[in-house]
C-alpha positions in Angstrom: -15.0 3.4 4.7 -16.4 1.1 2.0 -14.0 -1.4 0.5 -14.1 -4.6 -1.6 -11.8 -6.8 -3.8 -11.3 -5.9 -7.4 -13.3 -7.5 -10.2 -11.9 -10.7 -11.8 -10.5 -8.8 -14.8 -8.5 -6.5 -12.6 -7.5 -9.1 -10.0 -4.0 -9.8 -11.4 -3.2 -6.1 -10.9 -5.4 -4.7 -8.2 -6.1 -6.0 -4.6 -8.7 -3.9 -2.8 -10.5 -0.8 -3.8 -12.0 1.6 -1.2 -13.8 4.9 -0.7 -13.6 6.9 2.4 -15.2 10.2 3.5 -15.0 12.7 6.4 -18.3 11.5 7.9 -16.3 8.8 9.8 -15.0 9.7 13.3 -11.3 10.6 13.2 -8.6 12.6 14.9 -6.0 15.1 13.8 -3.1 12.8 12.7 -2.4 9.1 12.0 0.5 6.9 11.2 0.2 5.1 7.9 2.0 1.8 8.1 3.7 0.0 5.1 2.2 -2.9 3.3 4.8 -3.4 0.6 2.2 -2.4 -2.1 1.7 0.8 -4.0 -1.6 2.7 -4.1 -3.5 5.0 -6.5 -5.5 7.6 -4.6 -8.0 10.2 -6.1 -9.4 12.9 -3.9 -13.0 13.5 -5.1 -13.7 16.5 -2.9 -12.1 18.4 0.0 -8.7 19.8 0.6 -5.5 18.2 -0.7 -4.0 15.3 1.3 -1.3 16.4 3.7 1.7 14.6 5.2 3.8 15.7 8.2 7.5 15.3 8.8 6.8 13.9 12.3 3.9 13.3 14.6 4.4 16.7 16.2 5.1 18.7 13.0 2.5 21.2 11.7 1.2 22.3 9.3 2.9 19.8 7.0 3.0 19.6 3.2 0.1 19.3 0.8 0.2 16.4 -1.7 -1.4 16.3 -5.1 -5.2 15.5 -5.0 -4.5 12.6 -7.4 -1.4 10.6 -6.7 0.4 7.3 -6.7 1.7 6.2 -3.3 4.7 4.0 -4.1 5.6 0.8 -2.3 7.2 1.6 1.1 9.2 0.0 3.8 8.6 2.9 6.3 5.6 4.6 7.9 4.6 8.3 7.4 2.3 10.7 9.3 -0.9 11.9 7.7 -3.1 14.8 8.6 -6.7 13.5 8.8 -8.3 16.6 10.3 -9.7 18.1 7.1 -13.0 17.0 5.5 -12.5 15.0 2.3 -13.7 12.1 0.2 -11.2 9.8 -1.6 -11.2 6.6 -3.6 -8.1 4.3 -3.5 -6.7 1.2 -5.1 -4.2 -1.3 -3.8 -1.8 -1.9 -6.7 -0.3 -5.4 -6.8 3.3 -6.1 -8.1 3.6 -5.3 -11.8 0.6 -3.0 -11.9 2.5 0.2 -12.0 4.2 -0.7 -15.3 1.0 -1.5 -17.0 -1.2 1.3 -15.6 1.3 4.1 -15.5 4.1 3.0 -17.8 6.6 3.4 -14.9 8.7 0.8 -13.2 7.7 0.4 -9.6 11.1 1.3 -8.1 10.9 4.8 -9.6 7.7 5.3 -7.6 8.8 3.7 -4.3 9.0 5.6 -1.0 7.3 8.6 -2.5 4.0 10.2 -3.4 4.0 10.9 -7.2 1.5 13.2 -8.9 -0.8 11.0 -11.1 -0.6 13.7 -13.8 3.1 12.9 -14.2 2.0 9.5 -15.6 -1.4 10.3 -17.1 -2.3 13.6 -18.7 -4.0 16.3 -16.6 -7.1 16.0 -18.7 -7.3 12.2 -18.2 -6.9 12.7 -14.4 -9.6 15.3 -14.3 -11.9 13.2 -16.5 -11.4 10.2 -14.2 -12.2 12.3 -11.1 -15.3 13.8 -12.6 -16.6 10.5 -13.8 -16.2 8.8 -10.4 -17.5 11.7 -8.4 -20.7 11.9 -10.6 -21.7 8.4 -9.6 -24.5 8.3 -6.9 -23.3 5.5 -4.5 -19.9 4.2 -3.2 -20.3 0.9 -5.1 -21.1 2.8 -8.3 -18.0 5.0 -7.8 -15.7 1.9 -7.4 -17.3 0.2 -10.4 -16.6 3.4 -12.5 -13.0 3.4 -11.2 -12.6 -0.2 -12.3 -13.8 0.6 -15.8 -11.3 3.4 -16.0 -8.4 1.2 -15.0 -9.5 -1.6 -17.3 -9.5 0.7 -20.2 -5.9 1.6 -19.5 -4.5 -1.9 -19.3 -2.8 -3.2 -22.4 -4.2 -6.5 -23.6 -2.6 -9.9 -22.6 -0.3 -8.4 -20.0 0.8 -10.3 -16.9 3.5 -10.2 -14.2 6.8 -11.6 -15.3 6.7 -15.4 -14.7 10.0 -15.4 -12.6 8.6 -12.7 -10.4 5.2 -14.3 -10.1 6.8 -17.6 -9.0 9.0 -15.8 -6.5 6.1 -13.9 -5.0 4.2 -17.1 -4.5 7.0 -18.6 -2.4 8.6 -15.5 -0.8 8.6 -15.9 2.9 8.6 -19.7 2.8 11.9 -20.1 0.9 15.3 -18.3 1.0 15.7 -15.5 -1.6 18.9 -17.2 -2.8 16.9 -20.3 -3.7 14.3 -18.3 -5.5 17.1 -16.6 -7.5 18.6 -19.9 -8.5 15.2 -21.2 -9.6 14.6 -18.1 -11.7 17.5 -18.7 -14.1 18.7 -15.1 -13.6 21.8 -13.8 -12.0 21.4 -12.4 -8.5 21.7 -8.8 -9.9 19.4 -9.6 -12.8 16.7 -11.0 -10.6 16.9 -8.2 -8.1 16.6 -5.6 -10.9 13.6 -7.4 -12.3 11.9 -7.7 -8.9 12.7 -4.1 -8.0 11.2 -2.8 -11.2 8.0 -4.9 -10.7 7.5 -4.5 -7.0 9.3 -1.3 -6.0 11.3 -2.9 -3.2 14.1 -5.5 -3.2 13.1 -9.1 -2.6 14.5 -9.2 1.0 13.0 -5.9 2.0 9.6 -6.9 0.5 9.7 -10.2 2.4 10.4 -8.3 5.6 7.6 -5.8 5.0 5.1 -8.7 4.2 6.2 -10.5 7.4 5.5 -7.3 9.3 2.2 -6.9 7.6 1.2 -10.4 8.6 2.4 -9.8 12.2 0.4 -6.5 12.2 -2.8 -8.4 11.3 -2.2 -10.9 14.1 -1.6 -8.2 16.7 -4.6 -6.3 15.4 -6.9 -9.3 15.4 -6.0 -10.9 18.7 -5.3 -9.1 22.0 -4.8 -12.4 23.9 -1.8 -13.9 22.1 1.5 -13.2 23.9 4.2 -11.3 21.9 6.5 -14.3 22.2 3.9 -16.5 20.6 3.2 -13.9 17.9 6.9 -13.7 17.1 7.2 -17.5 16.7 4.0 -17.7 14.7 5.1 -15.0 12.3 8.6 -16.4 11.6 10.8 -14.1 13.8 13.8 -15.6 15.6 12.6 -14.3 19.0 10.5 -11.6 20.6 13.3 -9.1 20.5 13.6 -9.5 16.7 9.9 -9.1 16.4 9.8 -5.9 18.4 12.8 -4.4 16.5 11.1 -5.0 13.1 7.7 -3.8 14.4 9.2 -0.6 15.7 11.2 0.0 12.5 8.2 -0.4 10.2 5.6 1.3 12.4 7.4 3.7 14.8 5.7 1.9 17.7 6.3 -1.1 19.9 3.7 -3.9 19.6 2.5 -3.1 23.1 2.0 0.5 22.2 0.1 -0.4 19.1 -2.2 -2.7 21.1 -2.8 0.1 23.5 -3.9 2.5 20.7 -6.2 -0.3 19.3 -6.7 1.3 15.8 -9.9 0.7 13.9 -7.9 -0.1 10.7 -4.7 -2.1 11.1 -2.5 0.1 8.9 -3.9 3.5 10.0 -3.0 4.4 13.6 -4.5 7.5 15.1 -2.2 9.8 17.0 -3.4 11.6 20.1 
């Protein structure tokens, strides 16, 4: 996998871009863990992506070869046994509205065909342009140019949501609502449309994501220390949330020791 941060012009809307291909060692299935963000994925060659109802279910259901993966608070199982090459984009809060003309909550917890938001000819043109580039970096640069051409001028995330995202996790959601000047329902609706998840659920997913990075990056820290470091009330609370969002206990996750923190091979 080759990945990098988005260019400065796309940075308000896009986090990381990546390209992956089947030359990398892999298994048959993997858990894809939630990050709270949405994703744009284009398969450049190979068979369609496939998801499974459970770790033991086969053969699964094929997804569109160009799709939007909405923000999620749950994991899913992906078939990684078939050769393929894909490019992907991490979409930051607010990006779905400007790139696809669709509020994020309508895309959440689902894989949506990209040609439901862009025309089929636009999707095929984007795929052909990216695939024609000779190197991974050139392909990501081409993808950036395609996304930049679709962004309306002078657009940005709603100021109330931008302010809340900057402090979410360090302040109570109720306090953020009061500071926003909106009613609780109005703020929740605005946040949901921009991010795809409610404020409290998004905060929980981001705390899990931070904890996941800590578990993935340090095998020596005790689970009790990790729980305290990441803002959980105790180790039991940490373990419950970890299992809810990943389907695994922290100890089991450590035993698997995945190469990428959010992609856990199943054996």
